[in-house]
N, C-alpha and C positions, 0 to 999 in steps of 0.2 A: 191528203189526210186518209188514214186507214179508216175501213168500213167499221161503223158503230157495231157493239155487240148486240146480240138480241135482248130486248127489254125484259127483264125479269123482275116483277115488282116483289114476289114472295122471298125468294131465295137466291141460290147461287146457278139455277138451271133448271130445267125442264125436269118435272117428277117422274123419272122414268126408271130409277135404279131400284134394286133391291137388296136387302141384307141377307146373308145366309152363312150358315157354318155346317160343315160335315165332319165325319169322324170314320176312321177306318179300324182294321182288327189288327194293325200291328202290336206287338207284344200282347195279343188278346185282350186289348182294352175297349173295342169299341166296334160298332156294326160298319158292314162294308158296303152298304148301298145307301142310296137317298141323299137329298139336300134339304137342310133345314131352312125354309124360307120364311122370313119374317114379312116381306111385303111380295105378294104374288104376283105372277107375270100378267095376271087379268087385268091390272089397273085398279083393283079395289085398294081400299086405303089400307085395311088391315084384314086378315083371315078371320073369320067368325070366331074362333077359339081365342085369338088375341083380343078381340073386341070384348068378349065375355069376361076374360081375365082382367083387363084394364078396367071395365065397369065394376066390378067386384073389388078390385085393389083401391081405386080411387073414388068411387061413389060418382062416377063420371055418367052423364047422360049423353052418348053422342048425339051430335046434332051438325047441322050445316052451317058452317060459319065462313063463307067465301068472302075474298078481298073485294073491294069495290072495283068495279071496271076501270081500267087504265085511263079511259077517257072522262072519268068522273073524279079523278085524283086533282085536288085544288092545287094550283100553282101560281103563285102571283107574277106579275109582269117581271122582266128583268129589270134591274135597278142600275144597271151599268150606264155611264152618262155615254152619250154618242161620240164624244171626244175620247173618252179612254178606249171605247171600243176600236176607234180608228187608230190609236196609238198602238194598240196591241196587233192588228193588221198590219201596220207598217213595221213591227217587229218582226212578225212571226208570217204572214201572207193571210189571204182571207180565207183560205181552206183550213187554216189552223185555228180559227176563232168560230166557235159556234154558241148561239143563244136560242136555239130552238127547243120546243116543248119535250121532244123526244131526248135530245142530247142531255139536256138539265136533270130530266127524269132519271135517267141511268147513270147519274152522277150525284143522286140525292142520297146522303146517308150511307150506312154500312148494313151488315146483317145480324145486328144484336135482336135480341127477342123485341126489345123496345122500338127499335127502327123498323122491324117488320110490323108489328103492330100499329104504328103511326101510319106506314105507307098502305097497308091493308084497310085502315079505316079512312083512307084518301088524304091523308096529311103529308103533303111533301114541302113542308115549310123551310126544311133544311136543303133545299136543292139550291145549287149555285147560281148566281146570276148570269154566267157565261162559264164556257169551259175551254181552256186553251190546251193546244196540242204542240209543245216545243219539239224542236227536233235535236238538239245538243245543249251541252252544258252552257254554251255562250248564251242560247237562246234563254234558259231558265234563269241565268244570272241577271240579264237584261230585264226580263218579265219583274224578277223581285225586285230591281232597283226600281223600276218604272213604278209599282204597285206601292214600295215603300213611301215614294216621292208624293203620291196622290191618295193614299189612305184606303187602298183597296187589299182585302185579305185574300190570302192564298191558302188554299186546301189541297196539298198533294194527293193523287188519286192513283192507286196503282191498280188492284183488281176490285176495290170496293168490298172487301171482305172482313173488315173489322167488327168484332163482335163486342166491343166495349164502347162505342160512340167515338171512335178515333177520328171519324170524319165530319163531326158536328160543325166544325168551323163557327162556334158561338161567339160573337164579338159584342162586348160591352156597349161600344160605340154604334153598332148597327151599320157599318160600313158595307159597300158592297162586296160580294164574295165571286172569287173565280176559283173553279176547279182545275188544277195542273194535271192533265192525263199525260203520263210519259210513253205511251204504247207506241210512239215512233222511235223512241230511244230503247229499242229491243234487239240490238244486234249484238252478234259475239264481236268484240273488238280483236282480241288475239287470243290464242290457245298457245301456252308454254308447256308443251308436255314433259320435257325433262324436269322442269319445276313444279309439275301438276298445279299448275295456275291457269284461270281463265279471266278474261277481263270483258265484261258484258255492261249492256246498258241496263239502267235500274227499272226499266219497263218491261223486261223480258219475263215470261211466265216459266215455271219449272217444266213443262212438257217440252217447250220450245228449246230449253236449254239442255235438257237430256238428250233429245234428238240430234242437236249440233255436235254434242260432245262423242254420240255413239261411234260416229265415223272414226275417230280417234282411239277408240278402245277405253274412253274415260266416263265418268258419270260424277255427279254431284251427289246425288243420293239423299238431298232434303226433301222429306215428303209429308208435310203437315195436311191436315184433313182438307185446307183449302187450296191444295197444290194445282188443281186444274184452273183455278181463276186468279190466285193472288200473284202479285209481283214480285220480283226479287229485292227491289227496292223497299217494298212493304215489309218483306222478311226483316231485313236490315233495321228497318226504322222501328220495328216491334220487339226485337230480339226474340225471334220465332223459334220454336223447338218443332222438330219433324218426328215422324213416327218411329225413325231409326235412330234418333238423338242420342239414345244410350251406347250406341256403338259407334255412329258417324260423329256425334258432338252436335251440339245446337247450332244455329245458323251463326251466331256471333263468334264461334269457336272456327268457322269456316271463312271467315272473312280476313283477307290477308291486307286489304287497303280499301278506301273509297273516295269518292268526289264528292264533297258536300258544298251545293251554290248557297250561298246566304245573301240577304240584302247588302250585307258588307263587304262581300268578297267572295272568293271561291277557296276552299280548303283541300289540300291533298293530304289526306291521313293514311298511316298505316305504311308499312314497310316489311318485305319479306327478305330473309325468314326470320328475323328479329332485331330489335333494337333495344338499347338502353339509353337513348338521349332524352331522358326526362320522362315525364308522366305521359301515358299513352293516350293520347288526345282522341283515338281512333273511338274509344268508349264514350265519347260524348256523344258522337254522331248514332252509335249503335243505341236504340231504344230511345231516341229523341221524339219520334212520333210527329216530325214535320214541324216542330216547334222552333227549330233553331234555323231550319232551312229544308232544302230538298236535295236529297241523294240521287246523283245522276249517273254515276258509274261505279262499278264494284269489281274488285279483284278477289276472286274465290278459289280457295283450296279445293281441288278436286282429286280423284283417285281413280286407279284401274277399276274397269266395270267387272263385278264379282263373276268369277268363273263357277262358283258353286253357291247356290241358294237353299236355305233348308228353314221351313217354318213348320211347327207342330204345336199341338195343343196338350196340356196336362191338368189333372184335376187334384185340388186339394179338399180336404174335410172341412177346412175352417179358413176364415179370412186371416186369423193369428198365425195359423201354419204357413200360409202363402208369404206373408210379410216375413216371417221368421227365415224362411227359404231364400226370397230375395237377398235379404240383408246379409246372408252367409255368402251368397255368389258375389254380393258387391265386396264383401271384406277380402275375398280371396282372388278380386279381378276375374271373376268368371261371368259377368252378367253378359248375356247375349246381346246383340244389337238392337234386336226389338224385344220388347219386355211389356206384356199387357195382362195384368192380373186383376178380374173381375171380382167384385164383393158377391156374397150370396144373394142380394136382391138384384143385382145386375144378371148374375149367371142364370136366376130363376127365371127373370122376365124373359131373355133370351130364349131359354128352352121352352118354357110354356107358350110363349106367343109364336113359337116356330111350327111349321106344318110340314107333313110329307112321312113317308115311312121311315126315313132316315133319323128324323126329329124323334118319332117314337122309340126307335130301336136305342139311339142314345140315351134317352131319358130312361128307358128300361135299364140298360146297362149301368147307369149311374145309380139308380135305385138298388139294383142287385148288390153293387159295390158299396152301398150305405153313403153315397155322395150325393144323393137328391138335392140336399141344401149346401153343397160344396161350393167352391170358388174355381172358376175355369181360368187357366193362365195359358196365353198364347206367347210363344218365344220363337225368335228367329236369328238365324246366323248369315252371313254373307262373307265371301271372300275366296280365298284360294281353297281348294278341295281340301288339302292335308290338313290346314289350319282349321277350316270348318268342322272336320271330323274330330279334331284333336279338343277344341273348344266345346263342342256339342256332348261329347263324351265325358268330359270333366264335369261340366254343368249338369248333365242328367244325373251323374253319380249323386251329386249334392242335392237335386230335386227329390230323388228316391230316398235318400237319408231323411229328408224333411217330410216323408210321407206322401208325397205326389204319385198318381198313377198317370202314365203316358196313354193320351187318347189318339195318337198319331198324327201324321201328316196332313190329312184332309182338314181337319179343324183349322191349322195354322195357314194352309194354302188357301182355303175359303175367305179366311179373314183378309188376307193380303189381296186377294181379286176384288173384295167389297169395301175396302177401306175407305173409299170416298163416298160412300152412299148415304151418311147420315143427314148431310144437310138437305138432301131431297125429301127424305122421309120426314124431317121436320116440318118442311112446308106442308106436307099432306096431312099431318096430324093437327096443324093449326087449322086446317080446314074444318076439323070435326070438334071444333070447341075445346081443345086443350091447351093449356100453358106448357110450354115444351123449352126449356133454357138449359144452359151449362154454366158452371164456374170451375174455377182450378186454381190450385195452390201447391206448394211443395213444403215439406218439413225435413227434419233430420229422422233418421230411422227411430231415435229415442222418443221425439215428439209425434211422430205419425199416427200411431193409435188414438191418441189424445185429440189431434186435429180431426181425424177422422170422425170420431164420436161426437165432437162438438159441432161440426158443420151439420152433420145428419139432423141432430137434435134441434138446432136452431131453425132449419129448412122445415122440419116436421111441425113445430111448434107456430110458425109463423103462417103455415099454409093449411093447417088443419082447422075447419070448421065443421059444425053439425052435419053430419052425413057426407063431410068430404073430407078426404086425406091425400097426400101427396105419395109419389112413388120415387124414392131418392135413391139412385144407382150409382155406385162409384167403381172406379178403377184405377190402378197404378199404370201410367204409361211411360215414366222416363225414370230410369234409375240411375243413381250416381253413388259414388264410395260413402257419402256422408248421409245419403237420404234419398227420398224419391217424391214425384209428384203424386197427386191426387185429381183426378177429374171426376167432376161430379154431374150427372144428368137429372134432371128435375122434371116430372110429369104431374100435372095436376089438372082439375077440372077447372077451365078458365071462369074468372068472375068477369061476366059480360058487362057488368056495369062500370066496375074500376079496374079493368085489366091491367092498365100500367101502375097504379099505386099497389096492386097485389103482388107483383113481382118486386117492385122497389121496396116494400116493407120486407120480403123475404130475403132479398139479397142485402141489405143493410144488416140484417140480423145475422146472416151466414157470414159475411164480412168481418163484423165485430167478435164473433165466436172464433174463427180461424185466426185472426190476429191474435187474440188474447191466448190461445191454446199453443202458439207459436210456430203458425204458419206464414208464408209470405204472401204478400198481397195479391200477387199474380205470378204463375209460373212462365206463361208463354201468351196469355193474350193481350199482355200490355196494360197501360193504365188508362188512356182514353178519357171519357169524360166519366164513365161509370165509377173508375176506382180513384179517381184524384182527391176526392175530400179525405182519403186516408193516406196519402203520399207521405204527408209528414211523420205518420207513425212508422213508415217502413224505412225512410232515409233520414228523419230527424228535421227538425226546424232549420238548422244550419245547413242540411243537405240541400233543401228546398230553396234556401237563400243563394247557395252558390249556383245552382241551375238557373235562378232568375237573373243573376248577374252575367253568366254567359249568353243568356238569351238577349239581355239588354244590349251586349257588346255586338253581337251578330245581327239582332233584328230590334234595332232602336225603337222603331215604331210599332211593333207588337202585330205585324202583319202575317205571321207564319203560324197558321193553325191555332187561333187563340181558341181559349175554353178547353183545352186538351192537355193532359199530363199535370200541369202545375197548377196546385190549388189557386182559390182566390185569395 
């Protein structure tokens, strides 16, 4: 069995990252020196100016609210019967079955705000009774058959990064629960360079895959914010979208086939390059969130490593102008590979909370250009140099016609360097008494402004109390010919008496609002527990019945991740 990861009760890793943006003088647009640091290297939670700004914005009183020590987290004794444990040992080996305290804690829940609040308060009631480490599809199939026969719930565990309660394993019959950790299934099975295909185990992480592909001159290029920790199987089970998905495609676009082990047998789904042999059953596994079985192998489409990469920043006077420019790029098939348009609140917060000479210079430049309350756009292109130059030139023309001012390469390059820092920062902000959470949706270009307004209004109404108000920041992070995503970050003074209810009320109001305005229930976070009450509104009651029927055939005893995806 591989070594267990470092236990991280709060979030995805040590709080050692920083967020920064910089700008340069290309096209005379910005300063040439300095770094805008949101989190300084000294280890302080926030620069003094950022703390003052957030206190004014939120009515927030900074305070120390650390999590309980790991030793004080409540953990019930494992409920797995001794005979069942012996059965698993016979199937997998003694080293592949663990029920010690540390292993169970590291596999307890995911990384949603609610998950983190519970863990910080010392509640690990969602911890599995044991953790199994299968080494093959045959191992997984055998475990699922055994669990189905004996009434043991199975929760697939990739990187533990679900932010919608996808690892809850809530069972109405309160049966014992095992987590299925696929880290031993993390090898590259084959690389087909002429066909641009790679076959990998579902337990592999993105960094390991990129390293393995590099020697062949290839890249996968799927880079969600959870890239450092999430597994490829988890991406498939949640229909993940990466930061370059506007150009590369969503994870589901990159899957040529997969293997799904279920309690009723093993399915080999998908074929390359294409097939017309009936409905595409691959789509049943993609987004199934472990409710139909366990994804064990993936056949993925890869591409040559880009010979040229270009990231840069632009500024718009208004949110409406930025959306209009992106819509025009989409209409003419000119969207860059990376698109990230921040609204005025997010842009203002990033600029005001930044520190250093470069930050002051950039703020001064934007004020001089009457863009102090504007919107920042980060764009990026990857590929062959000639193609990158041609795409960038055409897109830049459209952006300028839309009123954008170019801020230069350093803004974009700094974003790329620090693109995975936000989860670390969130953990540190939680320590200071803040509510910090995100939600996301997508809508057509026509509906996008209405959805944007509706979600912001709902969150503000739900989280505003006498003397306290939220900061609601939004950006577009994925563009499509017909529309785009909206990613919303919420900061508010945490209600220390009812912190869970505070967010549940706000989340419910925001979800109702975005659905009524024409948004989708989720763009890339998946359904999990948090979104399942609204699934029937998204796919219809008949659609839910179809999924239930499929689950009954593949998982007749309902042992695969119950309580997730499908409404009660």
